[in-house]
PDB file of N, CA, C and O in Angstrom:
ATOM      1  N   UNK A   1     210.100  30.324  96.377  1.00  0.00           N
ATOM      2  CA  UNK A   1     209.995  30.382  97.649  1.00  0.00           C
ATOM      3  C   UNK A   1     209.175  28.775  98.303  1.00  0.00           C
ATOM      4  O   UNK A   1     208.412  28.113  97.599  1.00  0.00           O
ATOM      5  N   UNK A   2     209.477  28.466  99.484  1.00  0.00           N
ATOM      6  CA  UNK A   2     209.209  27.407  99.881  1.00  0.00           C
ATOM      7  C   UNK A   2     208.115  27.245 100.734  1.00  0.00           C
ATOM      8  O   UNK A   2     207.835  28.267 101.362  1.00  0.00           O
ATOM      9  N   UNK A   3     207.335  26.165 100.969  1.00  0.00           N
ATOM     10  CA  UNK A   3     206.143  26.165 101.612  1.00  0.00           C
ATOM     11  C   UNK A   3     206.475  25.468 103.276  1.00  0.00           C
ATOM     12  O   UNK A   3     207.078  24.395 103.284  1.00  0.00           O
ATOM     13  N   UNK A   4     206.144  25.981 104.399  1.00  0.00           N
ATOM     14  CA  UNK A   4     206.487  25.172 105.009  1.00  0.00           C
ATOM     15  C   UNK A   4     205.480  23.965 105.390  1.00  0.00           C
ATOM     16  O   UNK A   4     204.324  24.214 105.047  1.00  0.00           O
ATOM     17  N   UNK A   5     205.658  22.707 106.023  1.00  0.00           N
ATOM     18  CA  UNK A   5     204.935  21.370 106.364  1.00  0.00           C
ATOM     19  C   UNK A   5     203.700  21.929 106.985  1.00  0.00           C
ATOM     20  O   UNK A   5     202.617  21.531 106.555  1.00  0.00           O
ATOM     21  N   UNK A   6     203.745  22.902 108.052  1.00  0.00           N
ATOM     22  CA  UNK A   6     202.658  23.573 108.620  1.00  0.00           C
ATOM     23  C   UNK A   6     201.828  23.800 107.598  1.00  0.00           C
ATOM     24  O   UNK A   6     200.924  22.986 107.407  1.00  0.00           O
ATOM     25  N   UNK A   7     201.938  24.741 106.890  1.00  0.00           N
ATOM     26  CA  UNK A   7     201.246  25.578 105.778  1.00  0.00           C
ATOM     27  C   UNK A   7     200.596  24.541 105.131  1.00  0.00           C
ATOM     28  O   UNK A   7     199.403  24.361 105.375  1.00  0.00           O
ATOM     29  N   UNK A   8     201.216  23.786 104.300  1.00  0.00           N
ATOM     30  CA  UNK A   8     200.789  22.915 103.485  1.00  0.00           C
ATOM     31  C   UNK A   8     199.485  22.235 103.831  1.00  0.00           C
ATOM     32  O   UNK A   8     198.388  22.206 103.274  1.00  0.00           O
ATOM     33  N   UNK A   9     200.013  21.651 105.034  1.00  0.00           N
ATOM     34  CA  UNK A   9     198.966  20.281 105.642  1.00  0.00           C
ATOM     35  C   UNK A   9     197.883  21.585 106.225  1.00  0.00           C
ATOM     36  O   UNK A   9     196.729  21.179 106.089  1.00  0.00           O
ATOM     37  N   UNK A  10     197.899  22.612 106.658  1.00  0.00           N
ATOM     38  CA  UNK A  10     196.978  23.612 106.733  1.00  0.00           C
ATOM     39  C   UNK A  10     195.797  23.397 105.457  1.00  0.00           C
ATOM     40  O   UNK A  10     194.838  22.666 105.207  1.00  0.00           O
ATOM     41  N   UNK A  11     196.449  24.390 104.925  1.00  0.00           N
ATOM     42  CA  UNK A  11     195.865  24.072 102.911  1.00  0.00           C
ATOM     43  C   UNK A  11     195.066  23.312 102.501  1.00  0.00           C
ATOM     44  O   UNK A  11     193.957  23.450 101.983  1.00  0.00           O
ATOM     45  N   UNK A  12     195.983  22.060 102.881  1.00  0.00           N
ATOM     46  CA  UNK A  12     195.328  20.572 102.308  1.00  0.00           C
ATOM     47  C   UNK A  12     194.414  20.216 103.253  1.00  0.00           C
ATOM     48  O   UNK A  12     193.914  19.128 102.969  1.00  0.00           O
ATOM     49  N   UNK A  13     193.850  20.846 104.596  1.00  0.00           N
ATOM     50  CA  UNK A  13     192.953  20.653 105.401  1.00  0.00           C
ATOM     51  C   UNK A  13     192.256  21.409 105.199  1.00  0.00           C
ATOM     52  O   UNK A  13     191.163  20.849 105.275  1.00  0.00           O
ATOM     53  N   UNK A  14     192.064  22.750 104.889  1.00  0.00           N
ATOM     54  CA  UNK A  14     191.206  23.663 104.415  1.00  0.00           C
ATOM     55  C   UNK A  14     190.695  23.188 103.176  1.00  0.00           C
ATOM     56  O   UNK A  14     189.465  23.194 103.141  1.00  0.00           O
ATOM     57  N   UNK A  15     191.305  22.745 102.066  1.00  0.00           N
ATOM     58  CA  UNK A  15     190.320  22.088 101.161  1.00  0.00           C
ATOM     59  C   UNK A  15     189.774  21.145 101.248  1.00  0.00           C
ATOM     60  O   UNK A  15     188.803  21.141 100.493  1.00  0.00           O
ATOM     61  N   UNK A  16     189.919  19.933 102.020  1.00  0.00           N
ATOM     62  CA  UNK A  16     189.393  18.723 102.388  1.00  0.00           C
ATOM     63  C   UNK A  16     188.150  19.503 103.153  1.00  0.00           C
ATOM     64  O   UNK A  16     187.080  19.731 102.589  1.00  0.00           O
ATOM     65  N   UNK A  17     188.408  19.834 104.355  1.00  0.00           N
ATOM     66  CA  UNK A  17     186.932  20.498 104.648  1.00  0.00           C
ATOM     67  C   UNK A  17     186.092  21.333 104.128  1.00  0.00           C
ATOM     68  O   UNK A  17     184.884  21.268 104.358  1.00  0.00           O
ATOM     69  N   UNK A  18     186.677  22.287 103.304  1.00  0.00           N
ATOM     70  CA  UNK A  18     185.603  22.800 102.794  1.00  0.00           C
ATOM     71  C   UNK A  18     184.920  22.017 101.523  1.00  0.00           C
ATOM     72  O   UNK A  18     183.860  22.416 101.042  1.00  0.00           O
ATOM     73  N   UNK A  19     185.549  20.982 101.070  1.00  0.00           N
ATOM     74  CA  UNK A  19     185.034  19.895 100.101  1.00  0.00           C
ATOM     75  C   UNK A  19     183.661  19.654 100.928  1.00  0.00           C
ATOM     76  O   UNK A  19     182.508  19.998 100.665  1.00  0.00           O
ATOM     77  N   UNK A  20     184.276  18.841 102.169  1.00  0.00           N
ATOM     78  CA  UNK A  20     183.412  18.543 102.722  1.00  0.00           C
ATOM     79  C   UNK A  20     182.076  18.870 103.389  1.00  0.00           C
ATOM     80  O   UNK A  20     181.065  18.189 103.555  1.00  0.00           O
ATOM     81  N   UNK A  21     182.457  20.399 103.793  1.00  0.00           N
ATOM     82  CA  UNK A  21     180.941  21.100 103.946  1.00  0.00           C
ATOM     83  C   UNK A  21     180.223  21.068 103.228  1.00  0.00           C
ATOM     84  O   UNK A  21     179.095  20.722 103.580  1.00  0.00           O
ATOM     85  N   UNK A  22     180.510  21.462 101.617  1.00  0.00           N
ATOM     86  CA  UNK A  22     179.885  21.557 100.263  1.00  0.00           C
ATOM     87  C   UNK A  22     178.921  20.259 100.531  1.00  0.00           C
ATOM     88  O   UNK A  22     177.706  20.348 100.708  1.00  0.00           O
ATOM     89  N   UNK A  23     179.807  18.817 100.532  1.00  0.00           N
ATOM     90  CA  UNK A  23     179.036  17.707 100.329  1.00  0.00           C
ATOM     91  C   UNK A  23     177.870  17.407 101.426  1.00  0.00           C
ATOM     92  O   UNK A  23     176.905  16.646 101.357  1.00  0.00           O
ATOM     93  N   UNK A  24     178.270  18.203 102.372  1.00  0.00           N
ATOM     94  CA  UNK A  24     177.370  18.403 103.598  1.00  0.00           C
ATOM     95  C   UNK A  24     175.810  19.023 103.664  1.00  0.00           C
ATOM     96  O   UNK A  24     174.756  18.621 104.155  1.00  0.00           O
ATOM     97  N   UNK A  25     176.183  20.110 102.978  1.00  0.00           N
ATOM     98  CA  UNK A  25     175.133  21.085 102.486  1.00  0.00           C
ATOM     99  C   UNK A  25     174.352  20.431 101.459  1.00  0.00           C
ATOM    100  O   UNK A  25     173.146  20.245 101.626  1.00  0.00           O
ATOM    101  N   UNK A  26     175.041  20.017 100.257  1.00  0.00           N
ATOM    102  CA  UNK A  26     174.528  19.106  99.182  1.00  0.00           C
ATOM    103  C   UNK A  26     173.648  18.028  99.846  1.00  0.00           C
ATOM    104  O   UNK A  26     172.659  17.710  99.186  1.00  0.00           O
ATOM    105  N   UNK A  27     173.820  17.417 101.011  1.00  0.00           N
ATOM    106  CA  UNK A  27     173.213  16.066 101.063  1.00  0.00           C
ATOM    107  C   UNK A  27     172.083  16.637 101.817  1.00  0.00           C
ATOM    108  O   UNK A  27     170.992  16.088 101.662  1.00  0.00           O
ATOM    109  N   UNK A  28     172.175  17.750 102.689  1.00  0.00           N
ATOM    110  CA  UNK A  28     171.036  17.986 103.409  1.00  0.00           C
ATOM    111  C   UNK A  28     170.006  18.881 102.616  1.00  0.00           C
ATOM    112  O   UNK A  28     168.895  18.944 103.142  1.00  0.00           O
ATOM    113  N   UNK A  29     170.173  19.557 101.487  1.00  0.00           N
ATOM    114  CA  UNK A  29     169.154  19.592 100.378  1.00  0.00           C
ATOM    115  C   UNK A  29     168.629  18.561  99.867  1.00  0.00           C
ATOM    116  O   UNK A  29     167.399  18.604  99.836  1.00  0.00           O
ATOM    117  N   UNK A  30     169.197  17.463  99.369  1.00  0.00           N
ATOM    118  CA  UNK A  30     168.819  16.162  99.236  1.00  0.00           C
ATOM    119  C   UNK A  30     167.706  15.798 100.027  1.00  0.00           C
ATOM    120  O   UNK A  30     166.551  15.599  99.649  1.00  0.00           O
ATOM    121  N   UNK A  31     168.338  15.713 101.552  1.00  0.00           N
ATOM    122  CA  UNK A  31     167.108  14.960 102.582  1.00  0.00           C
ATOM    123  C   UNK A  31     166.360  16.004 102.708  1.00  0.00           C
ATOM    124  O   UNK A  31     165.653  15.676 103.661  1.00  0.00           O
ATOM    125  N   UNK A  32     166.040  17.020 102.403  1.00  0.00           N
ATOM    126  CA  UNK A  32     165.030  18.080 102.475  1.00  0.00           C
ATOM    127  C   UNK A  32     163.559  17.210 101.741  1.00  0.00           C
ATOM    128  O   UNK A  32     162.488  17.262 102.345  1.00  0.00           O
ATOM    129  N   UNK A  33     163.660  16.579 100.644  1.00  0.00           N
ATOM    130  CA  UNK A  33     162.881  16.072  99.786  1.00  0.00           C
ATOM    131  C   UNK A  33     162.694  14.563 100.596  1.00  0.00           C
ATOM    132  O   UNK A  33     161.957  13.792  99.982  1.00  0.00           O
ATOM    133  N   UNK A  34     163.111  14.171 101.551  1.00  0.00           N
ATOM    134  CA  UNK A  34     163.370  12.524 101.926  1.00  0.00           C
ATOM    135  C   UNK A  34     161.668  12.850 103.119  1.00  0.00           C
ATOM    136  O   UNK A  34     161.387  13.688 103.976  1.00  0.00           O
ATOM    137  N   UNK A  35     161.157  12.010 102.689  1.00  0.00           N
ATOM    138  CA  UNK A  35     160.044  11.914 103.707  1.00  0.00           C
ATOM    139  C   UNK A  35     159.950  10.831 104.587  1.00  0.00           C
ATOM    140  O   UNK A  35     159.912   9.779 103.948  1.00  0.00           O
ATOM    141  N   UNK A  36     159.888  10.634 106.017  1.00  0.00           N
ATOM    142  CA  UNK A  36     159.705   9.520 106.800  1.00  0.00           C
ATOM    143  C   UNK A  36     159.166   8.511 106.816  1.00  0.00           C
ATOM    144  O   UNK A  36     159.678   7.434 107.123  1.00  0.00           O
ATOM    145  N   UNK A  37     157.526   8.798 106.336  1.00  0.00           N
ATOM    146  CA  UNK A  37     156.686   8.005 106.105  1.00  0.00           C
ATOM    147  C   UNK A  37     155.840   8.477 104.801  1.00  0.00           C
ATOM    148  O   UNK A  37     155.734   9.679 104.559  1.00  0.00           O
ATOM    149  N   UNK A  38     155.341   7.658 104.107  1.00  0.00           N
ATOM    150  CA  UNK A  38     154.648   7.606 103.015  1.00  0.00           C
ATOM    151  C   UNK A  38     153.438   6.785 102.866  1.00  0.00           C
ATOM    152  O   UNK A  38     153.437   5.556 102.787  1.00  0.00           O
ATOM    153  N   UNK A  39     151.973   7.873 102.820  1.00  0.00           N
ATOM    154  CA  UNK A  39     150.791   6.769 102.686  1.00  0.00           C
ATOM    155  C   UNK A  39     150.591   6.852 101.273  1.00  0.00           C
ATOM    156  O   UNK A  39     150.892   7.925 100.750  1.00  0.00           O
ATOM    157  N   UNK A  40     150.335   6.329 100.860  1.00  0.00           N
ATOM    158  CA  UNK A  40     150.323   5.994  99.026  1.00  0.00           C
ATOM    159  C   UNK A  40     149.001   4.932  98.797  1.00  0.00           C
ATOM    160  O   UNK A  40     148.608   3.966  99.451  1.00  0.00           O
ATOM    161  N   UNK A  41     148.582   5.494  97.727  1.00  0.00           N
ATOM    162  CA  UNK A  41     147.639   4.798  97.082  1.00  0.00           C
ATOM    163  C   UNK A  41     148.177   4.231  95.766  1.00  0.00           C
ATOM    164  O   UNK A  41     149.356   4.092  95.439  1.00  0.00           O
ATOM    165  N   UNK A  42     147.011   3.917  95.041  1.00  0.00           N
ATOM    166  CA  UNK A  42     147.782   3.316  93.404  1.00  0.00           C
ATOM    167  C   UNK A  42     148.193   4.582  92.566  1.00  0.00           C
ATOM    168  O   UNK A  42     149.048   4.625  91.682  1.00  0.00           O
ATOM    169  N   UNK A  43     147.479   5.502  92.988  1.00  0.00           N
ATOM    170  CA  UNK A  43     147.499   6.868  91.973  1.00  0.00           C
ATOM    171  C   UNK A  43     148.652   7.439  92.509  1.00  0.00           C
ATOM    172  O   UNK A  43     149.006   8.213  91.620  1.00  0.00           O
ATOM    173  N   UNK A  44     149.388   7.520  93.350  1.00  0.00           N
ATOM    174  CA  UNK A  44     150.692   8.092  93.668  1.00  0.00           C
ATOM    175  C   UNK A  44     151.749   7.308  93.839  1.00  0.00           C
ATOM    176  O   UNK A  44     152.468   7.443  94.829  1.00  0.00           O
ATOM    177  N   UNK A  45     151.961   6.477  92.991  1.00  0.00           N
ATOM    178  CA  UNK A  45     153.369   5.543  93.147  1.00  0.00           C
ATOM    179  C   UNK A  45     154.302   6.325  92.776  1.00  0.00           C
ATOM    180  O   UNK A  45     155.308   6.328  93.486  1.00  0.00           O
ATOM    181  N   UNK A  46     154.278   7.107  91.727  1.00  0.00           N
ATOM    182  CA  UNK A  46     155.304   8.534  91.508  1.00  0.00           C
ATOM    183  C   UNK A  46     156.078   8.859  92.698  1.00  0.00           C
ATOM    184  O   UNK A  46     157.307   8.927  92.676  1.00  0.00           O
ATOM    185  N   UNK A  47     155.049   9.152  94.208  1.00  0.00           N
ATOM    186  CA  UNK A  47     156.118   9.775  95.224  1.00  0.00           C
ATOM    187  C   UNK A  47     156.846   8.584  95.564  1.00  0.00           C
ATOM    188  O   UNK A  47     157.828   8.801  96.274  1.00  0.00           O
ATOM    189  N   UNK A  48     156.646   7.439  95.268  1.00  0.00           N
ATOM    190  CA  UNK A  48     157.651   6.256  96.160  1.00  0.00           C
ATOM    191  C   UNK A  48     158.494   5.999  95.170  1.00  0.00           C
ATOM    192  O   UNK A  48     159.165   5.046  95.566  1.00  0.00           O
ATOM    193  N   UNK A  49     158.941   6.391  93.809  1.00  0.00           N
ATOM    194  CA  UNK A  49     159.519   6.255  93.079  1.00  0.00           C
ATOM    195  C   UNK A  49     160.808   7.225  93.516  1.00  0.00           C
ATOM    196  O   UNK A  49     162.021   7.033  93.604  1.00  0.00           O
ATOM    197  N   UNK A  50     159.882   8.421  93.757  1.00  0.00           N
ATOM    198  CA  UNK A  50     160.879   9.819  94.120  1.00  0.00           C
ATOM    199  C   UNK A  50     161.674   9.421  95.195  1.00  0.00           C
ATOM    200  O   UNK A  50     162.904   9.424  95.228  1.00  0.00           O
ATOM    201  N   UNK A  51     160.797   9.033  96.189  1.00  0.00           N
ATOM    202  CA  UNK A  51     161.530   8.517  97.680  1.00  0.00           C
ATOM    203  C   UNK A  51     162.598   8.264  97.652  1.00  0.00           C
ATOM    204  O   UNK A  51     163.540   8.824  98.212  1.00  0.00           O
ATOM    205  N   UNK A  52     162.561   6.703  96.482  1.00  0.00           N
ATOM    206  CA  UNK A  52     163.819   5.945  96.205  1.00  0.00           C
ATOM    207  C   UNK A  52     165.014   6.587  95.720  1.00  0.00           C
ATOM    208  O   UNK A  52     166.171   6.449  96.117  1.00  0.00           O
ATOM    209  N   UNK A  53     164.566   7.290  94.823  1.00  0.00           N
ATOM    210  CA  UNK A  53     165.791   7.854  93.948  1.00  0.00           C
ATOM    211  C   UNK A  53     166.407   8.826  95.096  1.00  0.00           C
ATOM    212  O   UNK A  53     167.599   9.069  94.906  1.00  0.00           O
ATOM    213  N   UNK A  54     165.920   9.345  96.086  1.00  0.00           N
ATOM    214  CA  UNK A  54     166.187  10.308  97.020  1.00  0.00           C
ATOM    215  C   UNK A  54     167.231   9.539  98.002  1.00  0.00           C
ATOM    216  O   UNK A  54     168.379   9.811  98.353  1.00  0.00           O
ATOM    217  N   UNK A  55     166.477   8.619  98.255  1.00  0.00           N
ATOM    218  CA  UNK A  55     167.521   7.383  99.125  1.00  0.00           C
ATOM    219  C   UNK A  55     168.686   7.019  98.527  1.00  0.00           C
ATOM    220  O   UNK A  55     169.730   7.104  99.173  1.00  0.00           O
ATOM    221  N   UNK A  56     168.689   6.571  97.242  1.00  0.00           N
ATOM    222  CA  UNK A  56     169.508   6.123  96.151  1.00  0.00           C
ATOM    223  C   UNK A  56     170.464   7.538  96.276  1.00  0.00           C
ATOM    224  O   UNK A  56     171.448   7.100  96.873  1.00  0.00           O
ATOM    225  N   UNK A  57     170.646   8.591  96.106  1.00  0.00           N
ATOM    226  CA  UNK A  57     171.376   9.515  96.209  1.00  0.00           C
ATOM    227  C   UNK A  57     171.965   9.585  97.662  1.00  0.00           C
ATOM    228  O   UNK A  57     173.155   9.415  97.928  1.00  0.00           O
ATOM    229  N   UNK A  58     171.266   9.777  98.297  1.00  0.00           N
ATOM    230  CA  UNK A  58     172.008   9.661 100.019  1.00  0.00           C
ATOM    231  C   UNK A  58     172.619   8.408 100.195  1.00  0.00           C
ATOM    232  O   UNK A  58     173.307   8.347 101.214  1.00  0.00           O
ATOM    233  N   UNK A  59     172.587   7.674  99.701  1.00  0.00           N
ATOM    234  CA  UNK A  59     173.362   6.186  99.876  1.00  0.00           C
ATOM    235  C   UNK A  59     174.837   6.455  98.953  1.00  0.00           C
ATOM    236  O   UNK A  59     175.856   5.818  99.220  1.00  0.00           O
ATOM    237  N   UNK A  60     174.810   7.029  98.333  1.00  0.00           N
ATOM    238  CA  UNK A  60     175.680   7.318  97.101  1.00  0.00           C
ATOM    239  C   UNK A  60     176.457   7.693  97.561  1.00  0.00           C
ATOM    240  O   UNK A  60     177.537   7.103  97.574  1.00  0.00           O
ATOM    241  N   UNK A  61     176.160   9.381  98.419  1.00  0.00           N
ATOM    242  CA  UNK A  61     177.344  10.202  99.034  1.00  0.00           C
ATOM    243  C   UNK A  61     177.318   9.629 100.114  1.00  0.00           C
ATOM    244  O   UNK A  61     178.229  10.210 100.704  1.00  0.00           O
ATOM    245  N   UNK A  62     176.888   8.833 100.859  1.00  0.00           N
ATOM    246  CA  UNK A  62     177.495   8.540 102.387  1.00  0.00           C
ATOM    247  C   UNK A  62     178.729   7.820 102.432  1.00  0.00           C
ATOM    248  O   UNK A  62     179.049   7.532 103.585  1.00  0.00           O
ATOM    249  N   UNK A  63     179.550   7.424 101.523  1.00  0.00           N
ATOM    250  CA  UNK A  63     181.125   6.710 101.508  1.00  0.00           C
ATOM    251  C   UNK A  63     182.185   7.972 101.485  1.00  0.00           C
ATOM    252  O   UNK A  63     183.213   8.030 102.159  1.00  0.00           O
ATOM    253  N   UNK A  64     181.576   9.247 100.304  1.00  0.00           N
ATOM    254  CA  UNK A  64     182.277  10.110 100.338  1.00  0.00           C
ATOM    255  C   UNK A  64     182.581  11.223 101.572  1.00  0.00           C
ATOM    256  O   UNK A  64     183.625  11.812 101.854  1.00  0.00           O
ATOM    257  N   UNK A  65     181.026  11.275 102.291  1.00  0.00           N
ATOM    258  CA  UNK A  65     180.887  11.801 103.513  1.00  0.00           C
ATOM    259  C   UNK A  65     181.855  11.516 104.636  1.00  0.00           C
ATOM    260  O   UNK A  65     182.378  12.334 105.393  1.00  0.00           O
ATOM    261  N   UNK A  66     182.011  10.087 104.601  1.00  0.00           N
ATOM    262  CA  UNK A  66     182.920   9.340 105.720  1.00  0.00           C
ATOM    263  C   UNK A  66     183.960   9.625 105.252  1.00  0.00           C
ATOM    264  O   UNK A  66     184.619  10.420 105.921  1.00  0.00           O
ATOM    265  N   UNK A  67     184.548   9.153 103.989  1.00  0.00           N
ATOM    266  CA  UNK A  67     185.818   9.650 103.807  1.00  0.00           C
ATOM    267  C   UNK A  67     186.399  10.553 103.689  1.00  0.00           C
ATOM    268  O   UNK A  67     187.619  10.407 103.617  1.00  0.00           O
ATOM    269  N   UNK A  68     185.852  11.873 103.613  1.00  0.00           N
ATOM    270  CA  UNK A  68     186.082  13.274 103.512  1.00  0.00           C
ATOM    271  C   UNK A  68     186.207  13.366 105.284  1.00  0.00           C
ATOM    272  O   UNK A  68     187.264  13.606 105.868  1.00  0.00           O
ATOM    273  N   UNK A  69     185.036  13.146 105.881  1.00  0.00           N
ATOM    274  CA  UNK A  69     185.429  13.537 107.408  1.00  0.00           C
ATOM    275  C   UNK A  69     186.306  12.617 108.339  1.00  0.00           C
ATOM    276  O   UNK A  69     186.405  12.756 109.558  1.00  0.00           O
ATOM    277  N   UNK A  70     186.842  11.787 107.678  1.00  0.00           N
ATOM    278  CA  UNK A  70     188.106  10.686 108.005  1.00  0.00           C
ATOM    279  C   UNK A  70     189.374  12.064 107.904  1.00  0.00           C
ATOM    280  O   UNK A  70     189.925  12.740 108.773  1.00  0.00           O
ATOM    281  N   UNK A  71     189.445  12.041 106.719  1.00  0.00           N
ATOM    282  CA  UNK A  71     190.447  12.599 105.956  1.00  0.00           C
ATOM    283  C   UNK A  71     190.715  14.141 106.534  1.00  0.00           C
ATOM    284  O   UNK A  71     191.820  14.658 106.370  1.00  0.00           O
ATOM    285  N   UNK A  72     189.730  14.782 107.162  1.00  0.00           N
ATOM    286  CA  UNK A  72     189.855  15.831 107.697  1.00  0.00           C
ATOM    287  C   UNK A  72     189.935  15.897 109.580  1.00  0.00           C
ATOM    288  O   UNK A  72     190.444  16.521 110.511  1.00  0.00           O
ATOM    289  N   UNK A  73     189.480  15.326 109.419  1.00  0.00           N
ATOM    290  CA  UNK A  73     190.244  14.595 110.906  1.00  0.00           C
ATOM    291  C   UNK A  73     191.259  14.271 111.264  1.00  0.00           C
ATOM    292  O   UNK A  73     191.718  14.772 112.290  1.00  0.00           O
ATOM    293  N   UNK A  74     191.947  13.343 110.562  1.00  0.00           N
ATOM    294  CA  UNK A  74     193.483  13.056 110.553  1.00  0.00           C
ATOM    295  C   UNK A  74     193.928  14.390 109.875  1.00  0.00           C
ATOM    296  O   UNK A  74     194.826  14.832 110.591  1.00  0.00           O
ATOM    297  N   UNK A  75     193.714  15.239 108.821  1.00  0.00           N
ATOM    298  CA  UNK A  75     194.637  16.041 108.654  1.00  0.00           C
ATOM    299  C   UNK A  75     194.596  17.057 110.016  1.00  0.00           C
ATOM    300  O   UNK A  75     195.663  17.415 110.514  1.00  0.00           O
ATOM    301  N   UNK A  76     193.503  17.430 110.496  1.00  0.00           N
ATOM    302  CA  UNK A  76     193.617  18.377 111.663  1.00  0.00           C
ATOM    303  C   UNK A  76     194.644  17.643 112.972  1.00  0.00           C
ATOM    304  O   UNK A  76     195.191  18.476 113.695  1.00  0.00           O
ATOM    305  N   UNK A  77     194.791  16.846 113.146  1.00  0.00           N
ATOM    306  CA  UNK A  77     195.284  16.073 113.900  1.00  0.00           C
ATOM    307  C   UNK A  77     196.760  15.678 113.469  1.00  0.00           C
ATOM    308  O   UNK A  77     197.501  15.190 114.323  1.00  0.00           O
ATOM    309  N   UNK A  78     197.272  15.902 111.987  1.00  0.00           N
ATOM    310  CA  UNK A  78     198.501  16.293 111.655  1.00  0.00           C
ATOM    311  C   UNK A  78     199.142  17.507 111.634  1.00  0.00           C
ATOM    312  O   UNK A  78     200.355  17.721 111.654  1.00  0.00           O
ATOM    313  N   UNK A  79     197.886  18.574 111.575  1.00  0.00           N
ATOM    314  CA  UNK A  79     198.463  19.667 111.676  1.00  0.00           C
ATOM    315  C   UNK A  79     198.847  20.132 112.953  1.00  0.00           C
ATOM    316  O   UNK A  79     199.838  20.855 113.059  1.00  0.00           O
ATOM    317  N   UNK A  80     197.768  19.597 114.532  1.00  0.00           N
ATOM    318  CA  UNK A  80     198.332  19.668 115.797  1.00  0.00           C
ATOM    319  C   UNK A  80     199.463  19.277 115.943  1.00  0.00           C
ATOM    320  O   UNK A  80     200.218  19.976 116.619  1.00  0.00           O
ATOM    321  N   UNK A  81     199.870  18.242 115.456  1.00  0.00           N
ATOM    322  CA  UNK A  81     201.273  17.030 115.600  1.00  0.00           C
ATOM    323  C   UNK A  81     202.388  18.100 114.896  1.00  0.00           C
ATOM    324  O   UNK A  81     203.347  18.343 115.628  1.00  0.00           O
ATOM    325  N   UNK A  82     202.389  18.607 113.895  1.00  0.00           N
ATOM    326  CA  UNK A  82     203.245  19.677 113.132  1.00  0.00           C
ATOM    327  C   UNK A  82     203.554  20.628 114.079  1.00  0.00           C
ATOM    328  O   UNK A  82     204.630  20.731 114.669  1.00  0.00           O
ATOM    329  N   UNK A  83     202.272  21.537 114.247  1.00  0.00           N
ATOM    330  CA  UNK A  83     202.504  22.510 115.354  1.00  0.00           C
ATOM    331  C   UNK A  83     203.349  22.185 116.156  1.00  0.00           C
ATOM    332  O   UNK A  83     204.505  22.495 115.867  1.00  0.00           O
ATOM    333  N   UNK A  84     203.098  21.438 117.471  1.00  0.00           N
ATOM    334  CA  UNK A  84     203.573  21.243 118.659  1.00  0.00           C
ATOM    335  C   UNK A  84     205.035  20.164 118.246  1.00  0.00           C
ATOM    336  O   UNK A  84     205.848  20.014 119.158  1.00  0.00           O
ATOM    337  N   UNK A  85     205.195  19.759 117.474  1.00  0.00           N
ATOM    338  CA  UNK A  85     206.600  19.688 116.841  1.00  0.00           C
ATOM    339  C   UNK A  85     207.379  20.874 116.847  1.00  0.00           C
ATOM    340  O   UNK A  85     208.195  20.913 117.767  1.00  0.00           O
ATOM    341  N   UNK A  86     207.365  21.697 116.205  1.00  0.00           N
ATOM    342  CA  UNK A  86     207.627  22.823 115.750  1.00  0.00           C
ATOM    343  C   UNK A  86     207.832  23.745 116.854  1.00  0.00           C
ATOM    344  O   UNK A  86     208.893  24.364 116.773  1.00  0.00           O
ATOM    345  N   UNK A  87     207.322  23.930 117.564  1.00  0.00           N
ATOM    346  CA  UNK A  87     206.712  24.597 119.105  1.00  0.00           C
ATOM    347  C   UNK A  87     207.913  23.927 119.653  1.00  0.00           C
ATOM    348  O   UNK A  87     208.954  24.552 119.855  1.00  0.00           O
ATOM    349  N   UNK A  88     207.767  22.501 119.926  1.00  0.00           N
ATOM    350  CA  UNK A  88     208.791  22.215 120.860  1.00  0.00           C
ATOM    351  C   UNK A  88     210.518  22.481 120.073  1.00  0.00           C
ATOM    352  O   UNK A  88     211.392  22.822 120.871  1.00  0.00           O
ATOM    353  N   UNK A  89     210.869  22.345 118.817  1.00  0.00           N
ATOM    354  CA  UNK A  89     212.085  22.074 118.668  1.00  0.00           C
ATOM    355  C   UNK A  89     212.562  23.770 118.429  1.00  0.00           C
ATOM    356  O   UNK A  89     213.678  24.055 117.993  1.00  0.00           O
ATOM    357  N   UNK A  90     211.745  24.590 118.714  1.00  0.00           N
ATOM    358  CA  UNK A  90     211.881  26.285 118.903  1.00  0.00           C
ATOM    359  C   UNK A  90     212.664  26.676 120.177  1.00  0.00           C
ATOM    360  O   UNK A  90     213.544  27.496 120.440  1.00  0.00           O
ATOM    361  N   UNK A  91     211.894  25.643 120.924  1.00  0.00           N
ATOM    362  CA  UNK A  91     212.006  25.792 122.298  1.00  0.00           C
ATOM    363  C   UNK A  91     213.245  24.931 122.815  1.00  0.00           C
ATOM    364  O   UNK A  91     213.433  24.950 124.031  1.00  0.00           O
ATOM    365  N   UNK A  92     213.997  24.276 122.127  1.00  0.00           N
ATOM    366  CA  UNK A  92     214.971  23.509 122.141  1.00  0.00           C
ATOM    367  C   UNK A  92     214.723  22.065 123.230  1.00  0.00           C
ATOM    368  O   UNK A  92     215.642  21.588 123.896  1.00  0.00           O
ATOM    369  N   UNK A  93     213.363  21.550 123.232  1.00  0.00           N
ATOM    370  CA  UNK A  93     212.719  20.469 123.989  1.00  0.00           C
ATOM    371  C   UNK A  93     213.140  19.219 123.387  1.00  0.00           C
ATOM    372  O   UNK A  93     213.388  18.202 124.034  1.00  0.00           O
ATOM    373  N   UNK A  94     213.220  19.339 122.002  1.00  0.00           N
ATOM    374  CA  UNK A  94     213.246  18.124 120.874  1.00  0.00           C
ATOM    375  C   UNK A  94     214.742  18.724 120.145  1.00  0.00           C
ATOM    376  O   UNK A  94     215.127  19.875 119.938  1.00  0.00           O
ATOM    377  N   UNK A  95     215.107  17.944 119.986  1.00  0.00           N
ATOM    378  CA  UNK A  95     216.477  18.066 119.138  1.00  0.00           C
ATOM    379  C   UNK A  95     216.092  18.282 117.340  1.00  0.00           C
ATOM    380  O   UNK A  95     215.375  17.403 116.861  1.00  0.00           O
ATOM    381  N   UNK A  96     216.445  19.136 116.631  1.00  0.00           N
ATOM    382  CA  UNK A  96     215.918  19.460 115.161  1.00  0.00           C
ATOM    383  C   UNK A  96     216.316  20.451 114.761  1.00  0.00           C
ATOM    384  O   UNK A  96     215.996  20.837 113.636  1.00  0.00           O
TER     385      UNK A  96
END
């Protein structure tokens, strides 16, 4: 059984976009714990450490989010290009 290039690209796009969606949901769950401003006294210094840990987690996720987002977009463009190419070759507009 052979898989067409369009099907393979669609499957790859679906996987990448699914992973991106899971990563974005995870990121939003982490960012719910982040506060915009903290007014702390010396007794609440542990809250500052928790906020720093939250920011570090978000910073670690940022490159993966950007890479997966760009990959998903590029694969979507590739799917559209392959689909258009297949449509034009079926109609005889392009040789192939």
